[in-house]
Structure formats: structure tokens, C-alpha cells
N, C-alpha and C positions, 0 to 999 in steps of 0.2 A: 603432919600438915593435912588439912582437909583436902580431899581429892578435888573439890570445886576450886579451892585456892590454887592448887597445882595447875589445874586447867586454865584459870585466868592468867597465872604467871606465864605459862607456856604460850598462851594466845597473845599476851602483851609482847613477849619476846619476838614472836613471829611478825606481829604488826610493826614493831620497831625495825626489824630487818627489812621488811617490805618498804617502809618509809624511807630508810637509808637508800635503798635501791632506786626508788622513785626520785629522791632528791638528787642522787648522782646523775640519773638520766636527765633530769631537768637542767642540771648544771651543764651537761654536755650539749643539750639541745636548745639552749636559750640564746637570745640576742639581747645585747644591752643598748639602751637608748639614753640620751642625755637630755633632760628637760631644758628647753631654751629659756624658760622664765626663772627657774630656781638654780639651774646648773647641776642639780642632783641627777644621779643615774637611775634609770628605770630598767627593770629586767622584764622582758616579754618572752613567752614561750615560742618556739619555732625551730624546727629541725634544720641544722646546717647541712645534713646529709640528704636533704630533699633534692629532687631533680630540678625544681624551679627555684631560682634565686631571684627574689624581687629586687628591682632597682630602687624603688621608692615605696613607702608604706604610709597610708593615712591611718592614724591611730589616736585614740583619746589618751591623754597623759593622766596617769593616776595621781600625780602630785598636784599639778595646777588645774586639772580638770578641763583644759583646753584641748582642742584637736589640732595636731601638728602634722606636717608632712616630714617624713624621715627618709634620708637617702642612705642606702646600704653601701658601706665602703669596706674593702678588704675581703679576701676569700677565706682567710683562716680564722680571724677573730670575729668576723660577722658583727661588727659594731656599727650601729646606725647613728648618724648625727643629724640634727635638724637643718633643713635647707631653706625653710621659710617659716616665719612666725605668724603669718597671716591666718586668720580663721578660714575654713574651707569655703564658706559662703563668699568671702571677699575674693578668694582665688577664682571661684567660678565666675564672679562678676568681671574680674580682670580678663579671664579667658574669653568670655562673651564679647567684651569690648574689643579685644584683639581680633576676634573673628569678624565682627562688624566692620572694623577698620580695613581688614583684608578684603572683604567683599566690596567695600567702597572703592578701594584702589583698583580691584579687578574691573569694576564698572567703568572707572575713569580710563583704564587702559583700553578697554573695548571701544569706548566712545572716541578716544584719540585715534585708534587705528582706523575707525570708520571715517573720521574726518580726513585722515591722510589718504585713504582710498578715494574719497570724493574729490579731494584736491588733485590727485593724480589723474582721475577720470576726466576732470574738467580740463586739465592741461592737455591731455591726450586728444580730447575732442577739438580743442582750439588748434592744435598742431595739424590735425587731420583736415580741418577746414582751410587752413593756410595752404596745405599741400594740394588739396583739390582746387583751390582758387588759382594756384600757379599752373596746374595742368589745364584748367579751362582757358586761361589766358593764352597758353601755347596752342591749344586747339583752335582758338579763334584766329590766330595769326598764321597758322600753317595753311598752305594751299594744296597740299597733297592729301587726297581723299583717303588713301591707305594709311598714312601716318595719323590722320585725324581719327580714323576708326580705331587704330591701336591705342592711341591716347585715351579715347573715350572708354574703351574696354578696360584699360588700366584704372581709370578713375572709378568705374563701376565696381571693380574688384576692391579697391581701397575703401570705397563706401561700404561694401558688404562686410569687410573686416572691421571697419569702425563700428558698424551696428552691432556686430557680435561682441566687440570689446566693451561697448557701453553696457550691454546686458550683463557681461561678466562682472563688471565692477558694481553695477547697480544691484546685483543679487546679494552683495555684502558677504556674510559668512555662510550663506546657503551653498550647498554643493550642487544644486539643480536649478534649472530655469524652465519656466513653462514653455512647452512646445509651441503653443499658439502665439505667445509673445515673441518668440524667436522667429517664427515663420512670418508674422506680420511685419517685423522690423526689416528683415532681409528683402521681402517683397516690396515694401515701401521704398527701399533704396533703389531697387531695380526699376520701379515705375518712374522714378525721377530721371532716369537716363533713357528709357525706352519711349517709343512713340505713344501718343495718346490713343491711337487706334488699337493698341494692344491691351487686352483685358487679362487680368490675373485673378483667378478665383480660388479660394481655399475650400476644399471639400471635407476631408476627414482629418481632423487634428485632435490629438489626445495625448496625454501623458506629459512627461518632462524629460529634459535632456541634461546629462552631466555637463558641468561647465567646461571641462577640458575638451569636449567634442564640438563646441559651438564654432570655433574658428575654422577648422577644416570643413565642417558641414556648411557654414555660411558660404565659403568659396565654391563648394559643390553646387549648392542651390543656385548661386549666382550664375555659374557657368551653364547650368541646365536651362535657366530662364533666358539667358542671352541666346543660347543655341535655338531654343523654341521660338524666340522672337524673330530670328533670322530665317529659319527654315520651316516654320510651322504655319505658313500661310495657306488658308483653305481656298476652295474654288470661288469663293465670293470676295477674295482679296483681304480677308480679315484674319487676325491671329487671336485665338482664344486659348488661354493656358489654364489648366487646372492643376492645383498643387495639393498634396496631402502629406501629413507627417503623423505617424501613429507609433504607439509602443504597446507591445504585448509579449508576454513570456520571455522577458529579458532581451527582446530584439526590437530594434528601431527600424522603421521603414519610411523612407522619403521617396516620393515619386513626383515627376513633372510630366504632364501629358498635354500635347498640343493637338490641333485638328488638321494638321497638314498631311502630306502624302506619306510620311514616315520614312524610315531608312533602316538599312542593315548595318549593325555596328561591327566594325572590324578594328580590334584593338591595335593591330599593327599599323593600320592606315588611319588612325583616328586623328581628328583635327587637334590643334594645340589646346583648345578648350576642353574637349573630351579626354585628351591625354592627361590634362591636369586632374580631371575628375577621377580617372583610373588610378592615378598616383595617390590621391587623397583617400580613395576607397581602400587601398591597401594599408594606408596609415591608420585608418579606422578599423582595420581587420574585417572589412566588409566585402560585399560582392555587388558589382554594378552590372546591370543588364538593360537591354533595349528590346522592346517588343512593338509590334505593329497592331494597334487597337484603334481603328478609325483615326489613325495618326500615330505619332511616335510616343511611346510611354517609356520613360527612363526611370529606373528604380534603383535605389541604393538601400541595401539592407546591411546593418552592422550591429554587433552585440552591444549590450549595455556595458560600459567601461567599468 
């Protein structure tokens, strides 16, 4: 036999052996699919020894030429069956429709929650007005000046709490409230109970407040305003109160200063109002101090919550 023919025969034998090995490897590494249109089985390459085992596969069917989604079932046989016969474009359209429906429902839930908050805020305001009305009626009927003053102080505190509560719910889903809005609301409540001869001016106001600090801070500010109104009378018989609320470097500072003679603060002998301020300062993890600066300057510093 011619050497070239021997070489070709040897080459063919080697090629056939390689082809058998490749075929055996393909058989071991293939997954079978069933066409949903024709029912015929489709063989697609893919190693079952791979680390990643797909849950579902999008692939074009070589029989019907459509694109189907196949779900892999079984860990040994690795046979995939069709889970949906819709074209991929229709599937994407369905997914987009479901996403839009979900977004619409989320919007409706947010709107409903806001309506519930508004309703709760309205009822709370009505109940507060009823309570204040009852207290005012008792104040008018009582003849004891000390009891009248206690009831008036209680009404002022309830009003300050109500002002903070209204800001809390009007802020909606926001976690902060403007410091200026807060200061103006509490000072306006105090002016409604104090004499018209008393002036309250805002000086330095900046930043915002966490919603959870508004209630204790409203009570602190109310007590300091009431204390300045009682004891901050200057030599001309007038009371001028300056208020500031600022935020810097994660620290909030509230101060109330009057033009009276000033006083030395002793926590052990503090009045009930200043005792309440001290307790609330501890709740806010802050520090309360009193200084004499042409009057009394009461300062509360507390960290951002």
C-alpha cells in the first residue's frame, strides 16, 4: 500500500477515535429540552458538573425556531421542561405591567397612610382644643390665684405639646422639621398665654430638628419662656426675651435670654419648671446651663439624635 494511503487511513482512525471521545463527552455533558410546540426533544450542550446550575434558561428552539423559557428540574438527569410558551417580548411586557401595577399600589398605600395621619392629626387638634377649653373654664371659675396660675401653666404646657405634635404629623414621612418653624410655633403658643407687655424675639435660628426631639424640646422652651416672663423684668418694668436655636457639628443649641437681674442656678433647689427642664435635658442627653449676661441666659445643648 502506498505510504500516503497508510498515512490517510491512520489519520482517519485517529479522527474517528477523537470523534467518539467528543461524542461521549457531549452525551455526558448535555441537557435535554422538550419543545412545547412539537413535543420533540432538543439536546443542548452544557456541563452538569459545572458549579452554577441554572434555574431557568432562555433559549431558541432549533425545531420550531421560537424562543422559550425552560426550567431545569432534577439534579441527576438535568432535563429541562418548558414553563411558559409566550415569546420573550410578551414576557417582558407582562413584567413591565406587573411592575407598574406594583408602583401604583405603593403610591396608593402612601397616599392612604398620609390621609390617616392627617385624620389623626385633626382629631388630636380637636381633642386638645376641647381640653384647653375645659381648663380655661375652670380658670375663670376658680377664685384662688395660686390654683389659677397652676392651671394656666398647665394649659400653656399642653399648648406647647400640641404645637410640637402638629408639626410632627404635618412633616409627613420626613424625619426632620425646620428649626425656625418649630421655634415660631412654640413661641406663638407662649405669647397666647403671656402678657402683651412681654416681647419674644428670635435671633439666631438655623438647621433642622429630628422629629423625636420636638416634644421634649417644646416643653423645655415653654418652661424657659415662662420662667423668663416671670423673673426677667428689667428696671423699666418690661420683659424682653431673646430666643435662638442653631445646629452645628452634630450639636443643637437652644437658648433663652431675658433682660432681668439674672439668677444663679442650683439644680438641687430648682423650681418645678426648671426641674422639669433638667429632667428633659437628661432625656435628650444634653447639658443645661444658666449664665448671667445682662440678664439670665439659659442654654440647652444636646447632640443630634
